[in-house]
C-alpha positions in Angstrom: -1.6 -7.7 18.4 -1.3 -6.7 14.8 2.0 -5.6 13.2 1.6 -2.1 11.7 3.7 -0.8 8.8 3.4 2.8 7.6 5.0 4.3 4.5 4.7 7.9 3.2 6.1 9.3 0.0 5.7 12.8 -1.2 4.7 13.4 -4.9 4.2 16.3 -7.2 1.5 14.7 -9.3 -2.0 15.9 -10.0 -4.7 14.1 -8.0 -5.9 11.8 -10.8 -2.3 10.7 -11.7 -1.5 10.1 -8.0 -4.6 7.9 -7.7 -3.6 6.0 -10.9 -0.1 5.4 -9.4 -1.7 4.2 -6.1 -3.8 1.8 -8.2 -0.6 0.4 -9.9 1.1 0.0 -6.5 -2.0 -1.8 -5.1 -2.4 -4.0 -8.3 1.2 -5.2 -7.9 0.8 -5.8 -4.2 -2.5 -7.6 -4.7 -0.9 -10.0 -7.2 2.1 -10.7 -4.9 0.1 -11.1 -1.7 -3.3 -12.3 -3.1 -5.1 -9.2 -1.8 -8.3 -7.5 -3.1 -8.6 -3.7 -3.3 -11.5 -1.2 -3.4 -11.6 2.6 -3.7 -13.5 4.6 -1.1 -13.0 8.2 -1.9 -9.2 8.9 -1.7 -8.6 5.6 0.2 -7.7 2.4 -1.6 -8.6 -0.3 0.9 -6.6 -3.6 0.6 -7.3 -6.8 2.3 -6.4 -10.5 2.2 -5.5 -13.4 4.4 -3.9 -11.9 7.5 -3.3 -8.6 5.8 -5.3 -5.4 5.6 -4.7 -1.7 5.2 -5.1 1.2 2.9 -3.3 3.6 0.5 -4.4 7.2 1.0 -3.8 9.6 -1.8 -3.4 13.1 -0.4 -2.5 16.3 -2.3 1.3 16.1 -1.6 1.8 12.5 -0.6 0.7 8.9 -0.7 0.4 7.2 2.6 0.2 3.5 3.0 -0.7 1.7 6.2 -0.6 -2.1 6.3 -1.5 -4.3 9.2 -0.3 -7.9 9.4 -1.7 -10.7 11.5 0.8 -12.4 13.9 1.0 -15.4 11.6 3.0 -13.1 9.2 5.4 -11.7 11.8 8.4 -13.6 10.4 7.6 -12.1 7.0 7.5 -8.5 8.2 11.0 -7.6 6.8 10.5 -9.2 3.3 6.9 -7.7 3.0 8.2 -4.2 4.1 11.0 -4.4 1.4 8.5 -5.5 -1.3 6.1 -2.6 -0.4 8.9 0.0 -0.4 10.2 -1.3 -3.8 6.7 -1.0 -5.3 6.2 2.5 -3.9 9.5 3.7 -5.2 9.1 2.1 -8.6 5.8 3.8 -9.2 6.4 7.2 -7.6 9.9 8.0 -8.8 
């Protein structure tokens, strides 16, 4: 089984700015967790060793879903805190 983490933050940004912020969040996460990212429409797909997921830029919110392999179960708490910190840093 995979460990699923979901995050949602509302925003009042125009679509392009929201996508730019999602890019910044993903860039930081990619550096910290050695992930790669690719845009597909309004979804920014991220993947790496034992980690995959996406950032979805919607009109009023940004949703992030990350799936961790079981090897990262013990890191779930620290990874969750890093992701929340990055989201709040770029969306506040």
